[in-house]
LUMSELO-161999 format. One line per field, with one value per residue (C-alpha): z, y, x; residue in three letters; residue number from 1. Coordinates in steps of 0.02 Angstrom, whole numbers, plus 50000, padded with zeros to 5 digits. Layout:
N
up = c(Z / ...);
north = c(Y / ...);
east = c(X / ...);
r = c(ALA / ...);
k = c(NUM / ...);
***
This chain:
291
up = c(49541 / 49429 / 49356 / 49535 / 49570 / 49427 / 49459 / 49637 / 49600 / 49460 / 49580 / 49704 / 49583 / 49519 / 49680 / 49729 / 49576 / 49646 / 49816 / 49739 / 49641 / 49803 / 49894 / 49782 / 49785 / 49964 / 49955 / 49837 / 49923 / 50097 / 50007 / 49935 / 50121 / 50191 / 50056 / 50085 / 50253 / 50243 / 50126 / 50236 / 50372 / 50298 / 50232 / 50407 / 50439 / 50300 / 50359 / 50526 / 50480 / 50350 / 50469 / 50592 / 50477 / 50414 / 50602 / 50655 / 50509 / 50561 / 50744 / 50732 / 50610 / 50720 / 50876 / 50807 / 50647 / 50460 / 50291 / 50193 / 50067 / 50102 / 50290 / 50297 / 50300 / 50169 / 50153 / 50082 / 49905 / 49834 / 49923 / 49845 / 49884 / 49838 / 49839 / 49848 / 49786 / 49701 / 49509 / 49530 / 49671 / 49763 / 49899 / 50007 / 50079 / 50052 / 49919 / 49964 / 50122 / 50079 / 49951 / 50059 / 50182 / 50031 / 49975 / 50137 / 50153 / 49982 / 50048 / 50198 / 50154 / 49969 / 49830 / 49639 / 49610 / 49772 / 49772 / 49654 / 49651 / 49616 / 49584 / 49609 / 49573 / 49432 / 49550 / 49631 / 49445 / 49393 / 49533 / 49508 / 49346 / 49332 / 49440 / 49354 / 49491 / 49490 / 49438 / 49395 / 49385 / 49382 / 49391 / 49340 / 49363 / 49535 / 49533 / 49699 / 49779 / 49686 / 49681 / 49697 / 49513 / 49459 / 49583 / 49578 / 49427 / 49517 / 49674 / 49609 / 49504 / 49664 / 49753 / 49597 / 49605 / 49792 / 49756 / 49609 / 49716 / 49589 / 49783 / 49962 / 50045 / 50011 / 50088 / 50047 / 50080 / 50088 / 50215 / 50333 / 50373 / 50565 / 50553 / 50427 / 50490 / 50519 / 50424 / 50446 / 50346 / 50361 / 50283 / 50316 / 50282 / 50188 / 50149 / 50219 / 50315 / 50492 / 50569 / 50624 / 50811 / 50908 / 51039 / 50928 / 50864 / 50943 / 50898 / 51029 / 51020 / 50991 / 50873 / 50724 / 50569 / 50442 / 50285 / 50097 / 49990 / 50120 / 50224 / 50113 / 49957 / 50068 / 50126 / 49940 / 49898 / 50075 / 50106 / 49924 / 49955 / 50125 / 50068 / 49929 / 50029 / 50167 / 50013 / 49936 / 50114 / 50140 / 49948 / 50020 / 50165 / 50074 / 49963 / 50113 / 50179 / 50005 / 50007 / 50197 / 50116 / 49966 / 50085 / 50223 / 50070 / 49978 / 50142 / 50170 / 49993 / 50020 / 50202 / 50103 / 49967 / 50098 / 50203 / 50034 / 49981 / 50156 / 50126 / 49939 / 49999 / 50111 / 49983 / 49875 / 50010 / 50055 / 49880 / 49840 / 49997 / 49933 / 49753 / 49838 / 49957 / 49804 / 49679 / 49832 / 49864 / 49700 / 49676 / 49819 / 49737 / 49589 / 49678 / 49793 / 49621 / 49557 / 49705);
north = c(48374 / 48524 / 48557 / 48558 / 48677 / 48764 / 48757 / 48828 / 48953 / 49020 / 49014 / 49114 / 49259 / 49254 / 49263 / 49414 / 49517 / 49473 / 49538 / 49690 / 49751 / 49694 / 49796 / 49955 / 49931 / 49931 / 50104 / 50181 / 50111 / 50188 / 50361 / 50352 / 50307 / 50452 / 50556 / 50487 / 50489 / 50674 / 50690 / 50602 / 50717 / 50878 / 50813 / 50790 / 50964 / 51004 / 50867 / 50927 / 51103 / 51041 / 50930 / 51042 / 51185 / 51056 / 50998 / 51186 / 51229 / 51050 / 51074 / 51098 / 50960 / 50826 / 50864 / 50870 / 50754 / 50807 / 50770 / 50799 / 50680 / 50655 / 50632 / 50554 / 50351 / 50282 / 50096 / 49996 / 49893 / 49923 / 49966 / 50042 / 49997 / 50107 / 49958 / 50011 / 49891 / 49916 / 49938 / 49797 / 49636 / 49645 / 49727 / 49560 / 49542 / 49712 / 49659 / 49481 / 49549 / 49692 / 49576 / 49438 / 49556 / 49617 / 49440 / 49391 / 49534 / 49507 / 49326 / 49368 / 49504 / 49532 / 49417 / 49475 / 49615 / 49717 / 49776 / 49881 / 49898 / 50054 / 49975 / 50085 / 49980 / 49853 / 49699 / 49731 / 49765 / 49593 / 49508 / 49562 / 49551 / 49384 / 49311 / 49409 / 49535 / 49705 / 49833 / 49992 / 50114 / 50065 / 50168 / 50108 / 50188 / 50277 / 50370 / 50356 / 50510 / 50537 / 50711 / 50747 / 50805 / 50614 / 50529 / 50676 / 50624 / 50437 / 50493 / 50642 / 50514 / 50387 / 50535 / 50583 / 50404 / 50391 / 50558 / 50498 / 50338 / 50209 / 50138 / 50179 / 50180 / 50199 / 50112 / 50137 / 49990 / 49995 / 49959 / 50090 / 50119 / 50109 / 50124 / 50016 / 49843 / 49849 / 49898 / 49867 / 49835 / 49972 / 49974 / 50139 / 50225 / 50383 / 50397 / 50435 / 50529 / 50476 / 50516 / 50678 / 50715 / 50864 / 50868 / 50898 / 51071 / 51222 / 51340 / 51366 / 51291 / 51470 / 51502 / 51615 / 51627 / 51740 / 51643 / 51703 / 51638 / 51543 / 51388 / 51263 / 51307 / 51313 / 51122 / 51084 / 51124 / 51085 / 50913 / 50839 / 50906 / 50843 / 50662 / 50674 / 50739 / 50609 / 50481 / 50550 / 50530 / 50349 / 50340 / 50446 / 50317 / 50184 / 50219 / 50246 / 50084 / 50008 / 50092 / 50029 / 49846 / 49876 / 49912 / 49774 / 49654 / 49678 / 49718 / 49526 / 49468 / 49546 / 49465 / 49299 / 49304 / 49345 / 49169 / 49080 / 49153 / 49109 / 48941 / 48891 / 48982 / 48846 / 48712 / 48770 / 48760 / 48587 / 48542 / 48617 / 48537 / 48392 / 48409 / 48440 / 48295 / 48182 / 48243 / 48233 / 48074 / 47999 / 48101 / 47985 / 47821 / 47852 / 47878 / 47714 / 47635 / 47680 / 47606);
east = c(51772 / 51835 / 51669 / 51597 / 51704 / 51671 / 51496 / 51479 / 51610 / 51462 / 51341 / 51448 / 51475 / 51273 / 51210 / 51346 / 51264 / 51093 / 51138 / 51200 / 51046 / 50943 / 51065 / 51045 / 50855 / 50838 / 50961 / 50824 / 50656 / 50734 / 50763 / 50570 / 50498 / 50584 / 50515 / 50326 / 50353 / 50391 / 50224 / 50134 / 50159 / 50142 / 49959 / 49907 / 49934 / 49805 / 49690 / 49685 / 49646 / 49496 / 49438 / 49416 / 49331 / 49197 / 49166 / 49136 / 49023 / 48925 / 48909 / 48739 / 48696 / 48814 / 48705 / 48534 / 48568 / 48573 / 48491 / 48633 / 48683 / 48853 / 48800 / 48649 / 48633 / 48533 / 48467 / 48630 / 48580 / 48781 / 48967 / 49094 / 49280 / 49427 / 49582 / 49746 / 49882 / 50038 / 50086 / 50230 / 50296 / 50466 / 50348 / 50336 / 50165 / 50101 / 49983 / 49940 / 49868 / 49757 / 49689 / 49674 / 49561 / 49480 / 49412 / 49367 / 49249 / 49158 / 49125 / 49061 / 48965 / 48926 / 48861 / 48898 / 48792 / 48804 / 48963 / 49083 / 49283 / 49382 / 49544 / 49716 / 49870 / 49883 / 49925 / 49751 / 49664 / 49760 / 49695 / 49513 / 49483 / 49556 / 49419 / 49267 / 49253 / 49158 / 49294 / 49210 / 49385 / 49550 / 49719 / 49894 / 50058 / 50034 / 50187 / 50306 / 50232 / 50061 / 50011 / 49811 / 49817 / 49873 / 49732 / 49625 / 49485 / 49478 / 49424 / 49310 / 49230 / 49195 / 49110 / 49009 / 48949 / 48900 / 48811 / 48727 / 48673 / 48782 / 48813 / 48759 / 48923 / 49107 / 49266 / 49456 / 49534 / 49728 / 49888 / 49923 / 50106 / 50140 / 50345 / 50457 / 50429 / 50236 / 50091 / 49910 / 49779 / 49612 / 49455 / 49395 / 49224 / 49237 / 49051 / 48940 / 49055 / 49043 / 49206 / 49166 / 49142 / 49037 / 49166 / 49318 / 49233 / 49286 / 49130 / 49001 / 48828 / 48759 / 48871 / 48785 / 48918 / 48892 / 48937 / 48954 / 48862 / 48769 / 48810 / 48722 / 48808 / 48976 / 48943 / 48905 / 49081 / 49185 / 49103 / 49156 / 49332 / 49341 / 49310 / 49426 / 49563 / 49518 / 49531 / 49705 / 49770 / 49742 / 49840 / 49966 / 49981 / 49973 / 50123 / 50222 / 50189 / 50231 / 50395 / 50421 / 50369 / 50499 / 50637 / 50600 / 50585 / 50767 / 50846 / 50791 / 50838 / 50999 / 51033 / 50984 / 51089 / 51231 / 51200 / 51177 / 51350 / 51430 / 51358 / 51430 / 51577 / 51596 / 51551 / 51676 / 51827 / 51780 / 51776 / 51928 / 51993 / 51944 / 52021 / 52185 / 52181 / 52130 / 52276 / 52416 / 52353 / 52367 / 52539 / 52585 / 52529 / 52621 / 52780 / 52769 / 52700 / 52873 / 52995);
r = c(MET / ALA / GLY / SER / LEU / SER / GLU / ILE / LYS / ALA / LYS / ILE / ILE / SER / THR / GLN / LYS / THR / SER / HIS / ILE / THR / GLY / ALA / MET / HIS / MET / VAL / SER / ALA / SER / LYS / LEU / THR / LYS / SER / GLU / GLN / ALA / ALA / LYS / ASP / PHE / GLN / VAL / TYR / ALA / THR / LYS / ILE / ARG / GLN / ILE / THR / THR / ASP / LEU / LEU / HIS / SER / ASP / LEU / VAL / HIS / GLY / SER / ASN / ASN / PRO / MET / LEU / ALA / THR / ARG / PRO / VAL / LYS / LYS / THR / GLY / TYR / ILE / VAL / ILE / THR / SER / ASP / LYS / GLY / LEU / VAL / GLY / GLY / TYR / ASN / SER / LYS / ILE / LEU / LYS / ALA / MET / MET / ASP / ILE / ILE / GLU / GLU / TYR / HIS / ASN / GLU / ASP / ASP / TYR / ALA / ILE / ILE / SER / ILE / GLY / GLY / VAL / GLY / SER / ASP / PHE / PHE / LYS / ALA / ARG / GLY / MET / ASN / VAL / SER / PHE / GLU / LEU / ARG / GLY / LEU / GLU / ASP / HIS / PRO / SER / PHE / GLU / GLN / VAL / GLY / GLN / ILE / ILE / SER / GLN / SER / VAL / GLU / MET / TYR / LYS / SER / GLU / LEU / PHE / ASP / GLU / LEU / TYR / VAL / CYS / TYR / ASN / HIS / HIS / VAL / ASN / SER / LEU / THR / SER / GLN / VAL / ARG / VAL / GLN / GLN / MET / LEU / PRO / ILE / GLY / ASP / LEU / ASP / VAL / GLU / GLU / SER / GLU / ALA / PRO / ALA / SER / ALA / ASN / PHE / GLU / LEU / GLU / PRO / ASN / ARG / GLU / ALA / ILE / LEU / GLU / GLN / LEU / LEU / PRO / GLN / TYR / THR / GLU / SER / MET / ILE / TYR / GLY / ALA / ILE / VAL / ASP / ALA / LYS / THR / ALA / GLU / HIS / ALA / ALA / GLY / MET / THR / ALA / MET / GLN / THR / ALA / THR / ASP / ASN / ALA / LYS / ASN / VAL / ILE / ASN / GLU / LEU / THR / ILE / GLN / TYR / ASN / ARG / ALA / ARG / GLN / ALA / ALA / ILE / THR / GLN / GLU / ILE / THR / GLU / ILE / VAL / ALA / GLY / ALA / ASN / ALA / LEU / GLU);
k = c(1 / 2 / 3 / 4 / 5 / 6 / 7 / 8 / 9 / 10 / 11 / 12 / 13 / 14 / 15 / 16 / 17 / 18 / 19 / 20 / 21 / 22 / 23 / 24 / 25 / 26 / 27 / 28 / 29 / 30 / 31 / 32 / 33 / 34 / 35 / 36 / 37 / 38 / 39 / 40 / 41 / 42 / 43 / 44 / 45 / 46 / 47 / 48 / 49 / 50 / 51 / 52 / 53 / 54 / 55 / 56 / 57 / 58 / 59 / 60 / 61 / 62 / 63 / 64 / 65 / 66 / 67 / 68 / 69 / 70 / 71 / 72 / 73 / 74 / 75 / 76 / 77 / 78 / 79 / 80 / 81 / 82 / 83 / 84 / 85 / 86 / 87 / 88 / 89 / 90 / 91 / 92 / 93 / 94 / 95 / 96 / 97 / 98 / 99 / 100 / 101 / 102 / 103 / 104 / 105 / 106 / 107 / 108 / 109 / 110 / 111 / 112 / 113 / 114 / 115 / 116 / 117 / 118 / 119 / 120 / 121 / 122 / 123 / 124 / 125 / 126 / 127 / 128 / 129 / 130 / 131 / 132 / 133 / 134 / 135 / 136 / 137 / 138 / 139 / 140 / 141 / 142 / 143 / 144 / 145 / 146 / 147 / 148 / 149 / 150 / 151 / 152 / 153 / 154 / 155 / 156 / 157 / 158 / 159 / 160 / 161 / 162 / 163 / 164 / 165 / 166 / 167 / 168 / 169 / 170 / 171 / 172 / 173 / 174 / 175 / 176 / 177 / 178 / 179 / 180 / 181 / 182 / 183 / 184 / 185 / 186 / 187 / 188 / 189 / 190 / 191 / 192 / 193 / 194 / 195 / 196 / 197 / 198 / 199 / 200 / 201 / 202 / 203 / 204 / 205 / 206 / 207 / 208 / 209 / 210 / 211 / 212 / 213 / 214 / 215 / 216 / 217 / 218 / 219 / 220 / 221 / 222 / 223 / 224 / 225 / 226 / 227 / 228 / 229 / 230 / 231 / 232 / 233 / 234 / 235 / 236 / 237 / 238 / 239 / 240 / 241 / 242 / 243 / 244 / 245 / 246 / 247 / 248 / 249 / 250 / 251 / 252 / 253 / 254 / 255 / 256 / 257 / 258 / 259 / 260 / 261 / 262 / 263 / 264 / 265 / 266 / 267 / 268 / 269 / 270 / 271 / 272 / 273 / 274 / 275 / 276 / 277 / 278 / 279 / 280 / 281 / 282 / 283 / 284 / 285 / 286 / 287 / 288 / 289 / 290 / 291);
***
């Protein structure tokens, strides 16, 4: 019984140490989530403004149609997917949700040669490579609060691949942050640009802007920047969802550890009580034998 008591006590100490670690990780994730949510709000200010400028400049194109390659729909021979996952685990079902959604899309709509994956995050990269899937580019080691400079190269490369017709449409697949407990899988089309609505434009239909150097040159620079900013916004959103998932996972782990400690403590007390009862019984039996 002494061995059993020591084993239970060792399990209690070990579980307590684990709960301390998960509790600390929960606090770290909560801090990261707060900063990431603020970064997402700050980005929305910029995203709203660049969307408004783009819509105003494209007012007539949205009304009458456009031949701009960033806007025009062409026959789809190949589709590009930017898939955003984390670089490590301990984030609950964050990665499994997006990877399952991506696999469902590929199985339903694609064969081996008509899609390309641009992977952001080590978990997704390893997952796709292990299955021999088409990973054109990958980015690992993303910061907790990624700057545009860190992700700019892979974003601009994705846009250039579309402009070079290496694929004919581009989607971003990620977990959208709803709140600290909830995220939603999003598969959002980035190219060709199709989410601009003429009703959002504040420019009158008869507007005749004077532009330097000219409208076409401005759009040639603006439309790729608009797309790149939307992709960056999705990355910021996904990182926010990742921090929320990590916080929730660590809170759940801490709660489970506390439940295990309570159960082990009850077992320990029962075993200790049984050992004491056994010792008393043996003492009484020995005393009776001497009479």
